[in-house]
N, C-alpha and C positions, 0 to 999 in steps of 0.2 A: 256581567256581574256589576260593572260600574253603573250601567243603566238601571239595574234593579236597585242598587243602593240609592241612586238619585231619586228614584220614583217611590222608594219605600216598599218595594215588592219583595219581601223576604221569602214569600212562598215559592219563588222560582229558584232559590239558592241550590237546593238539592239537585235539580235537573241541570242547572248550569255547571255546577262543580263536576257532575258526572260527565258532561261533554268535555270539560277541560281535561279530566282524567283520561278520557278516551284519546284525545288529541295528543296528550303526553306519551301515551303508549305508542302511537304511530310515529312520533318524533324520536322515540328511543330513550326518553327520559323516564324510565320505569319507576325509579324511586319516587320522583315527583308524582307519578300517576297513582301510586299506592297512597301517598299522603293526601292527595286531592280527593281520591275516592273515599277515604276515611272521613274527610270533611263533608263530603256529600251525604254519607250515612248519618253523621251528626246532625246535619241540617234537616234531613228527612225525619229523624226521630224527634227533633224539636218541634216540627210542624205536624207531628202525628201521622205522617204518611206511611201507610202499611204496604206490605207486599201485595202485588208486584210493583217495583218502582225502578227507575233508571239508576238511582244511586246504588242500590243493592247489586244491580247487574254490573255496574262499573267496577265495584270492588271485587266481585266474583271473577270478572275478566282479568283484573290485575293479579289476583291470586293464582289464576290458571297459568299465567305467563311467567310469574316470578317464583315458581317452585312450590306452590301450595295447592297441588291438583285435588287432593282429597277434600280440602275446605271448599275449593271452587265447585267441585261436583256436588257437594252437599247443598251449597247455596243455590246452584243452578237448578237442581231438582226441586227444591222448595219453591223457587220462583216459577218454574214451569207449572207445578201443581196449582199455584195460586192464580196464574194467568190463564190457564186453559179454559176455554169457553167464555172467558171474561174479557181478556185483553190479548187478542191474537198477535198484535205487533210485539208486545212484551214477551209473549211465549216464544216467538221467533228469535228475539234477542237473547233470551236465556238458553235456547237450544244452541245458539251460536257459541255461547260460553261453555256449555256442556261438551260440545265437540272439540273446542280448543283445549279444554282440560284433558279430555281423553286422548287427544293427539299427543300430548306431552308424555304420556305413559304408554304410547304405541298400542292403544286399544283400538285397533282398526275396525272391528265389528261395532264397537260403541260409537265411533265417529260416524260410521255409515248410518247407523240407526238414528242418531240425533239429526244429522243433516238431511236424511230422507224425509223425516218428519217436518223439518224446517221448510223444505221445498213444498210440501203439501200445504203448510200454513200460508206461505207467501203466495203461492199460486191461487189459493182459495181467496186471498185478499185482493187478487188482481195486481200484485206488485210486479212491475216490469223491470224496475231498476232498484234492487235492494242496496242502496248506496253504502250503508254502514257495515255491511257484512263482507268479510274477507276470508271466508273459510272454504271457498270452492277448491283451493289447492289442497287442503287437508282431505276433503271429500274424495278428490281424484286420486291422491296418493294412497289413501286407504283402499279404494277400489282396486287399484293396481296391485297393492300388497296382497289382496285376497283373490286375485286372478280375474276380477270382473272387468276385463279390458273394454268390452263393447260399451258398457255403462260409463266407463271412464272417458271414452272418446266422445260419447254423447254429451257429457258434462263439459268437456273441453269446447265443444261446439257452442254450447250455451254460454260459457264464459267468454268465448270469442265474440259472440253477439253483443255482450255487454261492452267489450272493448271497442267494438265498431261504433257504438253510440257515443260513449264517453271514454276516450282513451285515458288510461292511468298506468303509471309506472308499476304499481304493485300487481296489476293484472298481467302486464307484459311478463313480469318475472314468474308469476304463477303459471302462465301458459307455457313458458319456456321449460320450467321444471317438469310440468305435467307431461308435455309432449316427449321430453327426453326419457322419462320413466316408461311411458307407453312404448316408445320406440325400442327401448332395451328389451322390454317384455315381449315385444313382437319379433325379437330375434336380430335386431340391428344395434348392438351395444356400441360399436365403433361410431356409427352414425349419430347415436344419442350423445356421445361425448363430444363429437365434432360440433354438433348444432348448439349444445349448451355452452361449450367453450366460446363459440362465436358470439353468442348473446352476451356472456359475461365480459368478453374483451371489448365489444362495441359499447356496452353500457358504461364500463369504467372509463373508456376514452372520451365518451360524449360529455360526461359530467364529473370531471375530476374534483375531488374534495366535497362532493355533495353528501347528503345524509346517508346515502348508500349508493349502490351501483345504479347509474342511470336515473338518479333521483329517487330510487326506491328507499324506503325507510330501512334503518339498520337491520331489524329483525328479518324482513323479507330478503334483504341482500344476503344475510348470513345463511338463511334457509337455502337459497340458491347455491351458494358455495358448498354447503353440506351435501346437497344432492350431487353436484358435479364431482366433489371429492369421492363420494361413494362410487359413482360410475367409473371414475378414473382408477380407483383402487381395484375394482372388479376387472378392469381391462389390463391391470398390471402396470399402470403408469404411476409408479410408486412416488417419485419425487414430486410430480405435479399434484398428485392426490394429497401428499403431505402438506404442501403449501396451501391448497384450498381449505383443507380441513383445519389446519392451524389458524388460518385467517377467520374461519367460521367460529372456531372455539374462542378466539379473542373477542369477537363481537358479542357472542352469547354471554361470556363471562362479564363483560363490561355492562351489559344491560341492567341487571343480571337475569339470565334465563338458564338456571342451573340444570334443568332437565335436558335442555337442548345442548348445553355445553358438555354434559356427560355423554350424550350421544356422539358428539363430534370427537371427544377424547377416546371413546370406545372404538370408533373407526380408525383413529390414529394408531391405537394399540394393535389393531388388526393388520396394520402394515407390517408389523413384525420387525421394525428397524432395530438393528443392533448398535445402539448408541451408548457409549459409556456414560453419557449424561442424561439418559432418558428420564431418570428419576430426579434429576437436578433442575431441569428447566420445565416450567409450566408450559402448556400449549401456547399461551399468549407470548411468553418470552421466546419460545422456539420460533414462532411465526415472525416476530420482529427480527430475530437474529438471521433467519433465512433471507428476508427481504434486504436487510442492511448489508449482509455479506454478499448479496447479489448485485450490489452497486447502488441501491436506492439511498437517497438522503433521508434523514429522520422525518422531514416534512412530507416527502413523497410516500414513505411507509405509513405515516399517520393517515394520509388521504386514502391509501389503499385499504387500510384496516378500519377506517371510520373511527379513529381515535384522535385525541389531541396530541400535538408534538411533545408536550411534557410527559404524557403517559408513555409514549414510545421511548422517550429518553429514560424514563424510570425502568421500563422493561429491559432496555438494553444495558443499563447500569447493573441491574441484578444478574443478567446473563453473564456479563463480564466477571462479576464477583464470583459467581458459582463456578465458572470455567477456569478462573485464575488467569485471565487474559486482560490486555489493556488497550487493544486497538482493533480496528476493522480488519486489518490485514491478518492479525492473529485469529480473529473470528472466522474469516474465510478459510484459513489453513486448517483450523480445527474441524470445520464442517466437511471439508474435502477429505481429510484423513479419517474422519469418524463415520462417513456416510456408509450405509449398508452396501456391501459389495455384491450381494446376491443378484442374479439376473431377474428381470420382471416375472418370468414364468415360475419363479420360486414362490410367488405370492399364493397363499392358500386359497383354494376355490371357495366360492360363496354361492349359496342358492339365491 
């Protein structure tokens, strides 16, 4: 942008702002991403740039992630129609957005349809490394959800080939999630939990205080915790599942990714915990309370949850006020006394 200013090249503003918006999404600064994407749209309109364009695609992607899926789907479908047969690269980019939006509303058939088409477009262009696309995990998860396990495993192999050429943290996380889901679907749920737990534990230990687990950006880290929490819940590991899901909900709410936060909260509700303060603490507050009561410092809890220490302090202060307590010792006693006494096998079965 500075180079464009210095050279008087205002025609590049829309594309440059679109790139900045996309980077802000990866970095977890989603409010800034929306604002910057809107600036990209303004620049495109001022220069008379019509659909399809990267500015429109950036705003559609931001809408898909920040809780405006219907708007994102409408924008993506318009972009696809404008790009088809004219700009295959932009068609692939809009198909990526369409799949992302459909994933937020659990439209697995829609995700598969969009990403199958994207593969055809990219393969037709001879693209071997689709660097900006990060929806393989959504594709695989939707295939698993619809029972297409052989296809899911084929896409895992394809994604692993990308990782072999240019290793990236987000791919490692997507592979770990995808393999765990396939492993559970193939009849080894305990092995799926063990493998994904090992990945999360190693990632957290290798890069404490990073943007996410193992350098993974916050959204991808939270997606991994969500899947692990789901697997643990289905295995009856209630306490572990609650911690994972609470941490995921905290990150989703902070981004904000309301659709994904709602999904995490739904999983927490399915744990069926009998807590007198279930309706008092938010998932974010409960997650902070669990970690602090377990002996973590505020700073350590902030690093684990990908939050600032001040945010952790605020969550903890609100939890204290709601529960009528004043110390960590009281918090630990409250959690111990109020924890669900039912055995793991009391967890309701899930398909």
